[in-house]
VODRENNU-402669 format. One record per residue: residue in one letter; x, y, z of N, C-alpha, C in turn. Coordinates in pm, whole numbers, padded with zeros to 5 digits, always signed. Atoms other than C-alpha are relative to their C-alpha. Example, Ala and Ser with C-alpha at 12.3 -4.5 7.8 and 13.67 -1.06 7.14 Angstrom:
residues 2
A+00089-00119+00000+01230-00450+00780+00090+00120+00000;S-00082-00119-00006+01367-00106+00714-00077+00109+00073;
***
This chain:
residues 252
M-00030+00059-00128+03143+00931-05043-00108-00101+00038;K+00094+00104-00037+02979+00611-04918-00078+00041+00124;L+00085-00037-00113+02683+00663-04685+00033-00087+00120;P-00029+00081-00118+02777+00554-04331-00121-00079+00046;W+00105+00085-00058+02575+00263-04190+00030-00014+00149;L-00020-00006-00143+02528+00296-03815-00041-00130+00068;A+00034+00110-00088+02546-00009-03591-00062+00057+00128;A+00074-00044-00118+02353+00004-03264+00083+00086+00093;D-00085-00071-00096+02649+00131-03061+00091+00102-00067;M-00087-00092+00073+02803+00357-03327-00054+00142+00008;P+00049-00139-00003+02782+00736-03277-00018+00056-00140;F+00019-00068+00127+02668+00968-03551+00131+00065-00046;P-00107-00089+00049+02930+01124-03775-00044+00144+00023;P+00039-00140-00015+02939+01503-03730-00096+00043-00110;A+00099-00045+00100+02645+01670-03904+00067+00073-00116;E-00072-00070+00107+02897+01875-04103+00042-00094-00112;F-00041+00097+00102+02985+01553-04290-00106-00021-00108;A+00106+00013+00100+02655+01576-04480+00013+00103-00112;L-00019-00107+00097+02800+01852-04699-00023-00042-00144;T+00006+00042+00139+02799+01642-05017-00141-00025-00049;D+00139+00025+00041+02422+01590-05019-00080+00128+00017;P+00072-00127-00011+02201+01892-05097-00110+00000+00104;D+00105+00008-00101+01927+01768-04863+00054-00036+00138;G-00061+00026-00130+02172+01680-04587-00007-00143+00048;L-00001+00140-00043+02160+01299-04586+00135-00032+00062;L-00122+00019-00077+02414+01196-04324+00035-00146+00022;A-00028+00139-00037+02377+00828-04234-00128-00081-00008;A+00114+00091-00002+02148+00525-04228+00023-00104+00110;G-00011+00106-00099+02071+00251-03979-00029+00045+00141;A+00022-00024-00143+02076+00248-03598-00146-00028+00036;D+00136+00025-00047+01741+00266-03416-00063+00131+00043;L+00074-00119-00043+01480+00506-03280-00018-00001+00152;S+00008-00001-00146+01550+00453-02912+00010+00143+00052;T-00006-00134-00058+01516+00754-02683+00143+00051+00011;P-00137-00053-00004+01894+00781-02619+00054+00037-00138;R-00047-00030+00135+01963+00767-02995-00064+00129-00051;L+00067-00120+00046+01704+01035-03067+00053+00125+00071;I-00058-00112-00073+01842+01262-02794+00136+00036-00060;Q-00131-00023+00061+02189+01219-02942-00015+00069-00135;A+00019-00057+00133+02058+01302-03289-00041+00147+00008;Y+00054-00135+00000+01853+01612-03212+00095+00100+00065;S-00092-00093-00066+02110+01764-02977+00121+00031-00087;N-00106-00027+00096+02351+01751-03271-00054+00041-00137;G+00056-00054+00123+02116+01892-03535-00035-00104-00104;I+00028+00113+00091+02021+01553-03688-00141-00051+00030;F+00133+00057-00023+01674+01403-03737-00026-00115-00098;P+00034+00111+00090+01525+01083-03887-00113+00039-00095;W+00104-00026+00101+01315+01095-04205+00012-00108-00106;Y-00003+00111+00095+01229+00794-04414-00142-00052-00019;S+00131+00057+00029+00936+00600-04559-00008-00143+00049;E+00023+00138-00043+00781+00271-04452+00073-00095-00095;G-00072+00098+00079+00996-00018-04568+00143+00037-00030;E-00138-00044+00020+01316+00188-04592+00079-00014+00130;P-00080-00012-00123+01607+00182-04346-00016+00139+00058;I+00004-00133-00062+01616+00468-04098+00107+00087-00065;L-00091-00095+00061+01774+00768-04271+00010+00123+00090;W-00027-00112-00090+01932+01055-04076+00049+00120-00081;W-00020-00117+00082+01946+01411-04208+00044+00121+00082;S-00034-00130-00057+02096+01753-04136+00013+00098-00117;P-00001-00083+00121+01999+01994-04418+00084+00127+00015;D-00071-00126+00007+02198+02297-04524-00053+00076-00122;P+00027-00065-00128+02047+02551-04498-00112-00068+00077;R+00102+00055-00090+01811+02475-04209-00110+00104+00019;M+00111-00094-00019+01465+02631-04180-00024+00020+00150;V+00011-00034-00141+01431+02810-03846-00100+00113+00018;L+00086-00110-00039+01160+03021-03688+00057+00064+00125;A-00042-00077-00117+01317+03280-03460-00127+00053+00066;C+00125-00037-00067+01050+03346-03198-00031+00148-00018;R+00024-00143+00015+01097+03722-03229-00045+00037-00140;D+00039-00027+00139+01033+03696-03605-00134-00060-00038;F+00130+00059+00032+00702+03511-03581-00093+00109-00051;A+00074-00106+00069+00473+03702-03817-00140-00050-00039;P+00137+00040+00036+00103+03608-03796-00064+00103-00091;S+00071-00090+00090-00120+03754-04062-00095+00090+00079;H+00095-00091-00066-00361+04037-03985-00122-00077+00051;S+00119+00075-00041-00653+03793-03974+00030-00092+00118;L-00036+00086-00113-00467+03556-03741+00019+00082+00127;R-00014-00086-00118-00371+03841-03508-00136+00039+00057;K+00135-00034-00044-00737+03942-03494-00063-00118+00073;L+00056+00120-00062-00838+03584-03414+00064-00025+00136;L-00069+00020-00128-00574+03558-03141-00050+00098+00106;R+00056-00097-00095-00707+03877-02980-00138-00043+00047;Q+00134+00047-00038-01058+03733-02986+00009-00116+00099;I-00018+00113-00092-00939+03412-02819+00042+00051+00137;A-00048-00055-00127-00756+03613-02552-00112+00068+00078;S+00108-00073-00068-01065+03819-02476-00098-00093+00071;H+00092+00096-00061-01255+03502-02379+00070-00103+00089;E-00073+00108-00066-00979+03303-02208-00031-00015+00149;H+00031+00009-00142-01097+03382-01855-00142-00051+00026;E+00133+00058-00017-01446+03243-01916+00010-00142+00054;A-00001+00136-00058-01539+02919-01740+00017-00106-00107;A-00010+00098+00109-01569+02737-02073+00017+00074-00132;P-00021-00072+00126-01412+02934-02358-00020-00090-00120;R+00027+00080+00120-01509+02821-02705+00129-00053-00060;I-00130+00042+00055-01143+02805-02819+00101-00001+00113;E-00100+00015-00106-00871+02677-02587+00121-00073-00057;V-00124+00066+00043-00508+02580-02645+00054-00079+00118;R-00044+00090-00106-00392+02282-02442+00136-00060-00034;V-00132+00063+00012-00062+02105-02386-00008-00144+00050;D-00020+00138-00042-00005+01729-02376-00125-00068+00056;T+00120+00070-00044-00367+01624-02330-00048-00102-00103;A+00044+00094+00104-00403+01429-02658+00116-00028-00094;F-00120+00013+00082-00050+01358-02777-00015-00106-00108;A+00010+00109+00097-00118+01023-02945-00096+00036-00114;T+00096-00040+00102-00419+01168-03129+00059+00105-00093;V-00066-00101+00083-00221+01470-03248+00096-00067-00097;M-00097+00065+00087+00052+01245-03382-00070-00084-00107;A+00075+00077+00099-00204+01021-03553-00052+00089-00112;H+00048-00093+00102-00354+01321-03732+00115+00049-00088;C-00117-00045+00077-00008+01443-03834+00049-00110-00095;A-00047+00112+00080+00069+01095-03969-00093-00033-00116;A+00095+00031+00107-00241+01082-04191+00051+00057-00132;P-00047-00052+00130-00153+01116-04563-00069+00131-00037;R+00055-00128+00043-00202+01468-04699-00051-00011-00143;D+00053+00000+00136-00381+01556-05022+00113-00013-00101;G-00099+00019+00105-00183+01430-05320+00121-00080+00042;Q-00113+00078-00048+00055+01223-05105-00043-00145+00022;P+00041+00140-00012+00045+00842-05126+00026-00060+00138;G-00034+00057-00129+00194+00785-04781+00044+00107+00097;T-00044-00092-00102+00354+00944-04478+00139-00038+00048;W-00132+00027-00056+00704+00980-04335-00010-00035+00149;I+00017+00033-00141+00560+00938-03984-00046-00146+00007;T+00027+00143+00007+00583+00560-03990-00051-00053+00134;T+00045+00063-00124+00440+00320-03734+00112-00003+00103;A-00114+00002-00092+00787+00282-03583+00028+00140+00056;M-00020-00137-00046+00823+00662-03564-00104+00036+00105;R+00105-00032-00096+00489+00695-03386+00027-00068+00134;Q-00029+00071-00124+00586+00432-03132+00119+00061+00072;A-00120-00056-00060+00928+00586-03075-00027+00137+00063;Y+00024-00134-00052+00801+00942-03029-00102-00003+00113;L+00089+00016-00115+00522+00825-02802+00080-00038+00124;A-00088+00035-00112+00787+00662-02581+00081+00121+00044;W-00076-00120-00032+00990+00983-02600-00088+00103+00071;H+00097-00086-00068+00679+01181-02504-00019-00045+00145;Q+00019+00052-00135+00626+00956-02204+00123+00022+00088;A-00123-00031-00074+00988+01022-02105+00014+00150+00028;G+00003-00141-00034+00908+01396-02100+00065+00094-00098;Y-00073-00084+00096+01084+01526-02412-00086+00052-00115;V+00080-00034+00118+00813+01541-02680-00139+00046+00046;H+00121-00064-00051+00503+01758-02647-00095+00037-00115;S+00101-00042+00096+00180+01840-02824-00063+00131+00046;I+00075-00124-00022+00020+02184-02851-00128-00015-00081;E+00129+00041+00059-00350+02141-02925-00101+00115+00003;T+00109-00097+00006-00623+02378-03039-00132-00074+00008;W+00131+00061-00022-00962+02275-02907-00108+00105-00026;I+00112-00089+00032-01283+02432-03044-00129-00072+00034;D+00127+00059-00044-01619+02361-02881+00021-00141+00054;G-00025+00129-00063-01463+02073-02690+00056-00107-00091;E-00053+00097+00095-01320+01903-03001+00140+00042-00044;L-00133-00027+00050-00959+01875-03114-00009+00046-00145;A+00016-00060+00133-00936+02102-03420+00131+00012-00077;G-00129-00013+00066-00564+02117-03494+00109+00005+00105;G-00110-00007-00095-00221+02123-03340+00132-00039-00062;L-00134+00035+00043+00142+02027-03360+00069-00078+00110;Y-00082+00062-00103+00406+01825-03181+00147+00026-00032;G-00143-00024+00018+00778+01867-03127+00077-00036+00124;I-00094+00044-00103+01078+01805-02908+00060+00120+00070;N-00071-00102-00078+01222+02018-02629+00125-00062+00062;L-00127+00032-00065+01589+01979-02540+00059+00132+00048;G-00056-00123-00054+01720+02249-02308-00083+00120-00040;R+00068-00121+00046+01636+02589-02456-00017-00003-00152;M+00024+00017+00143+01564+02452-02803-00127-00079-00020;F+00120+00077+00036+01233+02340-02954+00010-00038-00147;F-00007+00054+00135+01227+02119-03263-00141-00035-00046;G+00132+00030+00052+00899+02133-03451+00004-00119-00094;E+00004+00122+00083+00802+01804-03613-00109+00004-00106;S+00108+00004+00098+00461+01825-03776-00122+00072+00057;M+00122-00069-00037+00131+02014-03774-00117-00063-00076;F+00120+00040+00074-00226+01930-03871-00111+00098+00034;T+00116-00084-00028-00551+02119-03897-00126-00063-00057;L+00132+00044+00046-00913+02012-03923-00094+00118-00021;V+00076-00125+00009-01047+02367-03894+00098+00109-00043;P-00094-00104+00043-00892+02668-04073+00062+00076+00117;N-00079-00076-00096-00620+02838-03867+00027-00073+00132;A-00018+00067-00129-00627+02578-03587+00146-00031+00028;S-00142+00029-00024-00264+02474-03636+00080+00129+00020;K-00069-00128-00017-00155+02839-03667-00022+00056+00140;I+00027-00042-00138-00323+02917-03335+00093-00075+00095;A-00088+00079-00085-00129+02632-03175+00144+00049-00011;L-00136-00049+00018+00196+02761-03324+00019+00134+00071;A-00011-00130-00065+00130+03114-03199+00014-00016+00151;Y-00007+00022-00145+00075+02986-02845+00130-00072+00037;L-00130+00063-00025+00383+02762-02869+00110+00106+00004;V-00102-00104+00004+00596+03062-02967-00002+00079+00131;R+00009-00078-00124+00469+03256-02664+00050-00082+00119;H-00037+00085-00114+00519+02962-02428+00151-00021+00008;V-00143+00032-00005+00874+02875-02527+00086+00126+00007;S-00081-00122-00004+01000+03230-02584+00000+00061+00139;A+00005-00050-00137+00885+03326-02234+00099-00073+00091;Q-00094+00078-00080+01123+03056-02106+00141-00002-00060;G-00135-00017+00049+01425+03161-02306+00034-00068-00131;V-00027+00061+00130+01389+02970-02634+00002+00109-00106;Q-00012-00099+00106+01507+03180-02925-00042-00054-00136;W+00027+00060+00131+01467+02938-03217-00088-00123+00012;I+00075+00124+00020+01216+02676-03323+00046-00060-00132;D-00047+00067+00121+01361+02428-03570-00119-00044-00085;C+00106+00040+00093+01139+02377-03875+00051-00103-00102;Q-00064+00102+00081+01379+02134-04047+00015+00040-00146;Q-00010-00021+00144+01295+02199-04412-00082+00121-00044;Q+00061-00123+00047+01191+02500-04616-00136-00027-00065;T+00131+00002+00064+00823+02547-04701-00052+00143-00009;R+00058-00134+00014+00627+02849-04821-00091+00032+00118;H+00091-00022-00113+00377+02801-04538+00077+00054+00120;L-00078-00045-00114+00645+02836-04270+00064+00136-00027;A-00058-00129+00034+00811+03123-04455-00101+00113+00017;S+00103-00102-00014+00479+03311-04453-00023+00039+00145;L+00016-00028-00143+00486+03293-04072+00128+00055+00063;G-00121-00062-00050+00838+03431-04040+00121-00090+00006;A-00116+00090-00002+01062+03123-04066+00094+00034-00115;R-00101-00033+00098+01387+03169-04255+00109-00107-00001;P-00113+00094+00004+01674+02945-04375+00124+00062+00062;V-00129-00045-00056+02000+02971-04182+00105-00103-00039;P-00105+00097+00031+02335+02812-04268+00010-00108+00106;R-00008+00111-00096+02380+02471-04111+00105+00026+00108;S-00104-00025-00099+02699+02581-03938-00052+00088+00114;R+00057-00088-00103+02513+02858-03756-00105-00075+00082;F+00101+00077-00071+02225+02626-03672+00063-00096+00100;L-00065+00097-00088+02456+02361-03527+00064+00068+00120;E-00061-00073-00112+02642+02616-03317-00107+00037+00103;H+00109-00039-00091+02311+02738-03171-00056-00122+00075;V+00061+00118-00061+02165+02392-03109+00092-00062+00105;R-00091+00065-00094+02474+02252-02942+00014+00078+00130;A-00004-00080-00123+02473+02541-02695-00135-00002+00071;A+00133-00010-00062+02095+02557-02638-00047-00132+00059;A+00054+00129-00041+02028+02184-02602+00052-00047+00136;V-00055+00042-00128+02245+02149-02292-00047+00090+00115;Q+00057-00085-00105+02059+02422-02101-00111-00074+00074;P+00109+00066-00073+01798+02331-01837-00127-00006-00085;P+00120+00013+00082+01473+02204-01996-00111+00093+00046;L+00114-00084-00033+01148+02399-02001-00095-00074+00094;A+00103+00059-00086+00857+02342-01764-00118-00046-00086;W+00111+00055+00076+00594+02113-01916-00090-00081+00094;A+00097+00083-00071+00278+01951-01780-00130+00008-00078;P+00130-00013+00064-00067+01870-01915-00074+00121+00056;G+00068-00121-00045-00263+02194-01902-00047+00081-00118;R+00046-00091+00104-00378+02494-02100+00090+00123+00001;L-00082-00119+00013-00194+02800-02227-00089+00124-00006;D+00070-00126+00017-00312+03156-02179+00069+00081-00109;S-00048-00079+00114-00245+03436-02427+00140+00054+00021;T-00137-00041-00025+00086+03523-02259+00098-00117-00009;G-00084+00119+00005+00215+03166-02291+00014-00072+00132;R-00006+00068-00130+00167+03072-01924-00074-00133-00006;L+00062+00133-00008+00088+02705-01860-00081-00008+00127;L+00095-00001-00112-00218+02677-01636-00068-00137+00012;P+00073+00126-00013-00417+02383-01494-00121-00003-00094;L+00119+00015+00081-00696+02247-01708-00124+00036+00080;A+00129-00020-00063-01050+02356-01635-00057-00135+00038;P+00051+00130-00045-01241+02082-01447-00066-00081-00110;A+00067+00077+00107-01452+01989-01752+00099-00060-00096;A-00098+00048+00097-01144+01954-01974+00084-00112+00057;S-00089+00100-00060-00951+01742-01725-00075-00123+00047;A+00079+00114-00047-01235+01504-01644+00024-00123-00086;
***
């Protein structure tokens, strides 16, 4: 079947039409405007392409999903999380998890080429588009700060009661896992059941993510994405997932 080419005003074909491609390639073209991205994600579709290529749109089958109730931190990570919680009420805790205080920097770190990779799928156009989407209130960063420095984190999209994880980075061991643990607590406390992980990796599987059939994923997303959105604001997360104001030193 010929790959559909999307003009600016053309809607996506149903994600189910990607059945013939094992990785879920659905269409090419269109743009990365905020309305187009909302349309894509709310229908289980996401962009993924390299610099110099046309925009490619995907909906894999199966889809990697982290059910919040299945999040499975290792023994050492659970111990670290308890240590962080025991110091969270201090005036200046050594480790703090923040929300939306360094979004552009988080995305820049996520876009940096990884070991053994010649480039990145987070193109300049993608960074610009998701920064605009962040400014519109849909895309958020969860950041682990250690001794006042950004040590790791992740970013993703919230539509209704669904969170779509995009990318993670770490400069200090476990920093991105800490951010993920706090994200799970924050979104699950507000009724999110699933975090989309897009594609299967051993790293995500070790934390409890599992593949689900695309049909089941699409049914869930189409129902969850139309629910009221979560509460977001720049701030810090406590160990229960509550979003609190930044400490004066952090917000200066």
